[in-house]
DRENDO-1510 file (C-alpha; in Angstrom, 1 decimal, always signed):
<recs>
REC; n; res; u; v; w
REC; 1; MET; -32.5; -8.1; -35.2 .
REC; 2; PHE; -29.0; -7.8; -33.7 .
REC; 3; SER; -28.2; -4.5; -35.4 .
REC; 4; VAL; -28.5; -2.6; -32.1 .
REC; 5; LEU; -25.2; -4.3; -31.1 .
REC; 6; ASN; -23.4; -2.3; -33.7 .
REC; 7; GLU; -25.3; +1.0; -33.3 .
REC; 8; GLN; -22.9; +3.8; -32.4 .
REC; 9; LEU; -23.7; +7.0; -30.5 .
REC; 10; ALA; -21.8; +10.3; -30.3 .
REC; 11; PRO; -19.4; +10.4; -27.3 .
REC; 12; PRO; -20.8; +12.0; -24.1 .
REC; 13; SER; -19.5; +15.2; -22.6 .
REC; 14; LEU; -16.8; +15.2; -20.0 .
REC; 15; GLY; -19.4; +16.5; -17.4 .
REC; 16; LEU; -21.5; +13.4; -17.9 .
REC; 17; VAL; -18.6; +11.0; -17.5 .
REC; 18; LEU; -17.4; +12.8; -14.3 .
REC; 19; ALA; -21.0; +12.9; -12.9 .
REC; 20; ALA; -21.5; +9.2; -13.5 .
REC; 21; GLY; -18.1; +8.3; -12.0 .
REC; 22; GLY; -18.7; +10.5; -8.9 .
REC; 23; PHE; -22.2; +9.0; -8.4 .
REC; 24; ALA; -20.8; +5.5; -8.6 .
REC; 25; VAL; -18.1; +6.2; -6.0 .
REC; 26; ALA; -20.7; +7.7; -3.7 .
REC; 27; VAL; -22.8; +4.6; -4.1 .
REC; 28; SER; -19.8; +2.4; -3.2 .
REC; 29; ALA; -19.1; +4.5; -0.1 .
REC; 30; ALA; -22.8; +4.4; +1.0 .
REC; 31; THR; -22.8; +0.6; +0.5 .
REC; 32; PHE; -19.7; +0.3; +2.7 .
REC; 33; ALA; -21.3; +2.4; +5.4 .
REC; 34; LEU; -24.5; +0.3; +5.4 .
REC; 35; MET; -22.6; -3.0; +5.4 .
REC; 36; LEU; -20.9; -1.8; +8.6 .
REC; 37; ALA; -24.3; -1.0; +10.1 .
REC; 38; GLY; -23.9; +2.7; +9.4 .
REC; 39; PRO; -26.6; +5.4; +9.5 .
REC; 40; ALA; -29.8; +4.5; +7.7 .
REC; 41; ARG; -29.6; +7.8; +5.7 .
REC; 42; TRP; -27.2; +6.0; +3.3 .
REC; 43; ARG; -29.8; +3.4; +2.3 .
REC; 44; SER; -31.5; +5.4; -0.5 .
REC; 45; LEU; -28.2; +6.0; -2.2 .
REC; 46; SER; -26.9; +2.5; -1.7 .
REC; 47; ARG; -29.9; +1.0; -3.5 .
REC; 48; ALA; -28.2; +1.9; -6.8 .
REC; 49; ASN; -25.7; -0.9; -5.9 .
REC; 50; VAL; -28.4; -3.5; -6.6 .
REC; 51; LEU; -27.2; -3.9; -10.2 .
REC; 52; SER; -23.8; -5.1; -9.0 .
REC; 53; THR; -25.4; -7.3; -6.4 .
REC; 54; VAL; -27.3; -9.1; -9.1 .
REC; 55; VAL; -24.2; -9.4; -11.3 .
REC; 56; HIS; -22.2; -10.6; -8.3 .
REC; 57; GLU; -24.6; -13.5; -7.7 .
REC; 58; GLY; -24.9; -14.1; -11.4 .
REC; 59; GLY; -21.1; -14.5; -11.5 .
REC; 60; HIS; -21.3; -17.3; -8.9 .
REC; 61; ALA; -24.0; -19.0; -10.9 .
REC; 62; LEU; -22.2; -18.7; -14.2 .
REC; 63; LEU; -18.9; -20.1; -13.0 .
REC; 64; SER; -20.7; -23.0; -11.2 .
REC; 65; ILE; -22.4; -23.9; -14.5 .
REC; 66; VAL; -19.2; -23.4; -16.6 .
REC; 67; THR; -17.2; -25.7; -14.3 .
REC; 68; GLY; -19.8; -28.5; -14.4 .
REC; 69; GLY; -22.0; -27.6; -11.5 .
REC; 70; GLY; -25.3; -25.8; -11.5 .
REC; 71; VAL; -27.5; -23.3; -9.7 .
REC; 72; PHE; -30.6; -23.9; -7.7 .
REC; 73; GLN; -31.5; -20.2; -7.1 .
REC; 74; ILE; -30.2; -16.7; -7.2 .
REC; 75; GLU; -31.6; -14.6; -4.4 .
REC; 76; VAL; -31.2; -10.9; -3.8 .
REC; 77; THR; -31.9; -10.2; -0.2 .
REC; 78; SER; -31.2; -6.4; -0.3 .
REC; 79; ALA; -29.5; -3.9; -2.5 .
REC; 80; GLU; -26.2; -4.8; -0.9 .
REC; 81; THR; -26.5; -8.6; -0.3 .
REC; 82; GLY; -27.6; -11.7; -2.0 .
REC; 83; LEU; -27.1; -15.5; -2.3 .
REC; 84; ALA; -26.4; -17.8; -5.1 .
REC; 85; HIS; -27.5; -21.4; -4.2 .
REC; 86; THR; -25.2; -23.5; -6.4 .
REC; 87; TRP; -23.6; -26.9; -6.4 .
REC; 88; SER; -20.2; -27.9; -7.5 .
REC; 89; THR; -18.7; -31.1; -8.9 .
REC; 90; SER; -15.2; -30.7; -7.6 .
REC; 91; ARG; -13.1; -28.7; -5.2 .
REC; 92; TRP; -11.8; -26.4; -7.9 .
REC; 93; SER; -15.3; -25.9; -9.2 .
REC; 94; ARG; -16.3; -24.6; -5.8 .
REC; 95; VAL; -13.2; -22.4; -5.6 .
REC; 96; LEU; -13.8; -20.8; -8.9 .
REC; 97; THR; -17.5; -20.4; -8.2 .
REC; 98; LEU; -16.8; -18.6; -4.9 .
REC; 99; ALA; -14.1; -16.4; -6.4 .
REC; 100; ALA; -16.3; -15.3; -9.3 .
REC; 101; GLY; -18.7; -13.2; -7.1 .
REC; 102; TYR; -16.4; -10.2; -6.4 .
REC; 103; ALA; -14.6; -10.6; -9.7 .
REC; 104; THR; -17.6; -10.5; -12.0 .
REC; 105; PRO; -18.9; -6.9; -11.5 .
REC; 106; PRO; -15.5; -5.2; -12.2 .
REC; 107; LEU; -14.8; -7.4; -15.2 .
REC; 108; ALA; -18.3; -6.7; -16.5 .
REC; 109; GLY; -17.6; -3.0; -16.0 .
REC; 110; LEU; -14.4; -3.3; -18.0 .
REC; 111; GLY; -16.3; -5.0; -20.8 .
REC; 112; ALA; -18.9; -2.2; -20.7 .
REC; 113; ALA; -16.1; +0.4; -20.9 .
REC; 114; ALA; -14.6; -1.3; -23.9 .
REC; 115; LEU; -18.0; -1.1; -25.7 .
REC; 116; LEU; -18.6; +2.5; -24.7 .
REC; 117; HIS; -15.1; +3.4; -26.0 .
REC; 118; ARG; -16.4; +2.4; -29.4 .
REC; 119; GLY; -19.7; +4.3; -28.9 .
REC; 120; LEU; -21.7; +1.2; -28.4 .
REC; 121; ALA; -24.0; +2.3; -25.5 .
REC; 122; PRO; -27.0; +0.4; -27.1 .
REC; 123; ALA; -25.0; -2.8; -26.9 .
REC; 124; VAL; -24.3; -2.3; -23.2 .
REC; 125; LEU; -28.1; -1.9; -22.6 .
REC; 126; ALA; -29.0; -4.9; -24.8 .
REC; 127; LEU; -26.5; -7.1; -22.9 .
REC; 128; THR; -28.0; -5.9; -19.6 .
REC; 129; VAL; -31.4; -7.0; -20.8 .
REC; 130; LEU; -30.0; -10.4; -21.8 .
REC; 131; ALA; -28.2; -10.8; -18.4 .
REC; 132; MET; -31.3; -10.0; -16.5 .
REC; 133; ALA; -33.3; -12.5; -18.6 .
REC; 134; LEU; -30.7; -15.2; -17.7 .
REC; 135; VAL; -30.8; -14.4; -14.0 .
REC; 136; LEU; -34.6; -14.7; -14.2 .
REC; 137; LEU; -34.2; -18.4; -15.0 .
REC; 138; ALA; -32.8; -19.0; -11.5 .
REC; 139; THR; -35.1; -16.6; -9.7 .
REC; 140; ARG; -37.6; -18.2; -7.2 .
REC; 141; ASP; -38.7; -15.4; -4.8 .
REC; 142; LEU; -40.8; -12.3; -5.3 .
REC; 143; LEU; -38.2; -9.7; -4.2 .
REC; 144; THR; -35.5; -11.0; -6.6 .
REC; 145; LEU; -38.1; -11.2; -9.3 .
REC; 146; ALA; -39.1; -7.6; -8.8 .
REC; 147; ILE; -35.5; -6.4; -8.7 .
REC; 148; VAL; -34.4; -8.3; -11.8 .
REC; 149; VAL; -37.5; -7.4; -13.8 .
REC; 150; THR; -37.2; -3.7; -12.9 .
REC; 151; LEU; -33.5; -3.6; -14.0 .
REC; 152; GLY; -34.2; -5.4; -17.2 .
REC; 153; ALA; -37.3; -3.3; -18.0 .
REC; 154; ALA; -35.4; -0.1; -17.3 .
REC; 155; ALA; -32.6; -1.1; -19.6 .
REC; 156; PHE; -35.0; -2.3; -22.3 .
REC; 157; ALA; -37.1; +0.9; -22.1 .
REC; 158; THR; -34.0; +3.1; -22.3 .
REC; 159; LEU; -32.8; +1.1; -25.3 .
REC; 160; LYS; -36.1; +1.1; -27.1 .
REC; 161; TRP; -37.4; +4.7; -26.5 .
REC; 162; ALA; -34.8; +6.9; -24.9 .
REC; 163; PRO; -32.8; +9.5; -26.9 .
REC; 164; GLY; -29.1; +8.9; -27.5 .
REC; 165; TRP; -27.9; +11.2; -24.6 .
REC; 166; LEU; -30.0; +9.2; -22.1 .
REC; 167; GLN; -28.8; +5.9; -23.4 .
REC; 168; ASN; -25.3; +7.1; -23.0 .
REC; 169; THR; -26.1; +8.3; -19.4 .
REC; 170; VAL; -27.5; +5.0; -18.3 .
REC; 171; ALA; -24.8; +2.9; -20.0 .
REC; 172; TYR; -22.0; +5.0; -18.4 .
REC; 173; LEU; -23.7; +4.8; -15.0 .
REC; 174; GLU; -23.8; +1.0; -15.4 .
REC; 175; ALA; -20.1; +0.9; -16.3 .
REC; 176; TRP; -19.0; +3.1; -13.4 .
REC; 177; LEU; -21.2; +1.3; -10.9 .
REC; 178; LEU; -19.9; -2.1; -12.0 .
REC; 179; LEU; -16.3; -0.9; -11.9 .
REC; 180; THR; -16.5; +0.6; -8.4 .
REC; 181; SER; -19.3; -1.2; -6.6 .
REC; 182; GLU; -17.2; -4.0; -5.1 .
REC; 183; LEU; -14.8; -1.5; -3.5 .
REC; 184; GLY; -17.2; -1.1; -0.6 .
REC; 185; GLY; -17.8; -4.9; -0.3 .
REC; 186; VAL; -14.1; -5.8; -0.3 .
REC; 187; ALA; -13.4; -3.0; +2.3 .
REC; 188; ALA; -16.3; -4.4; +4.4 .
REC; 189; LEU; -14.6; -7.9; +4.3 .
REC; 190; VAL; -11.5; -6.4; +5.8 .
REC; 191; VAL; -13.2; -4.4; +8.5 .
REC; 192; ALA; -15.4; -7.4; +9.5 .
REC; 193; ARG; -12.2; -9.4; +10.1 .
REC; 194; VAL; -10.6; -6.7; +12.1 .
REC; 195; ARG; -13.8; -6.4; +14.3 .
REC; 196; HIS; -14.8; -10.0; +14.6 .
REC; 197; GLY; -11.7; -12.1; +14.0 .
REC; 198; TYR; -10.9; -14.4; +11.2 .
REC; 199; TYR; -12.5; -17.7; +11.9 .
REC; 200; SER; -16.2; -17.1; +12.7 .
REC; 201; LEU; -17.3; -15.3; +9.5 .
REC; 202; GLU; -19.4; -16.7; +6.7 .
REC; 203; ASP; -18.7; -14.9; +3.4 .
REC; 204; ASP; -17.0; -15.5; +0.1 .
REC; 205; ALA; -13.5; -15.0; +1.5 .
REC; 206; ALA; -14.1; -17.4; +4.4 .
REC; 207; GLY; -15.6; -20.0; +2.0 .
REC; 208; LEU; -12.6; -19.7; -0.3 .
REC; 209; ALA; -10.2; -20.1; +2.6 .
REC; 210; GLU; -11.9; -23.3; +3.7 .
REC; 211; ALA; -12.2; -24.7; +0.1 .
REC; 212; SER; -8.7; -23.8; -1.1 .
REC; 213; GLY; -6.5; -23.6; +2.0 .
REC; 214; ILE; -5.4; -20.1; +0.9 .
REC; 215; PRO; -6.0; -17.5; +3.6 .
REC; 216; ALA; -9.0; -15.2; +3.2 .
REC; 217; PHE; -6.9; -12.1; +3.2 .
REC; 218; ALA; -5.1; -13.4; +0.1 .
REC; 219; TRP; -8.4; -13.6; -1.7 .
REC; 220; ILE; -9.4; -10.2; -0.5 .
REC; 221; LEU; -6.1; -8.7; -1.8 .
REC; 222; GLY; -6.6; -10.5; -5.1 .
REC; 223; TRP; -10.1; -9.0; -5.5 .
REC; 224; ALA; -8.8; -5.6; -4.6 .
REC; 225; ALA; -6.0; -5.9; -7.1 .
REC; 226; LEU; -8.5; -7.0; -9.8 .
REC; 227; ILE; -10.8; -4.0; -9.0 .
REC; 228; GLY; -7.8; -1.7; -9.2 .
REC; 229; TRP; -6.6; -3.1; -12.5 .
REC; 230; THR; -10.0; -3.0; -14.2 .
REC; 231; ALA; -10.5; +0.6; -13.1 .
REC; 232; TRP; -7.0; +1.5; -14.3 .
REC; 233; THR; -7.7; -0.1; -17.7 .
REC; 234; ALA; -11.3; +1.2; -18.0 .
REC; 235; VAL; -11.0; +4.8; -17.1 .
REC; 236; PRO; -9.0; +5.8; -20.2 .
REC; 237; MET; -11.6; +4.1; -22.3 .
REC; 238; LEU; -14.5; +5.9; -20.6 .
REC; 239; TRP; -12.7; +9.3; -20.8 .
REC; 240; PRO; -14.0; +11.2; -23.8 .
REC; 241; ASP; -11.6; +12.1; -26.5 .
REC; 242; ALA; -10.4; +15.7; -26.5 .
</recs>
């Protein structure tokens, strides 16, 4: 039953890797533009960011559970934004839960890159199906249900019926999107503070500043460093062997 986790595919071409990476960077830029109330023409491209939005909110939920809390609901309000309604049992549980959002997509992307380096694109797709199934347990509204089911069904259909080259394409797109998607979100956190000040915002960085006493900008820099490190580590694994 779990043989798919060890099924290896031939490595993709350099063109596919570059196209997937370029598309992911474009999605991150479009997401940043929309989060700053940019032109609506970016909306279609930014919708590909919805995978990372689900993973972001799932990261909040996972850390809340791991640290002794729990989750009431995961809600995706748009391709770029969502909410994880959680509870925490301690201050540090709350801090770790809040910090996990922007950290989870790049770490998941690094994990996907490690699997793809071994030719395990089917495993990436299978784990995507599993992740979406777990998120469904905390889904309560129709929009989130539709998004999560669509993502899970797409990964399952690709795994079940698609040829190897298409499995590689989807898995590499996932890895690149997860690695780069939070770049736009972190940049938007910085710009929001420059535009609106530092004390009237309600986002993960502001929540962490309140819960930990560590300034929001320190958390933003930490997330940026993490994104940079995961990309630096993952890109050589995604690059096809000569």
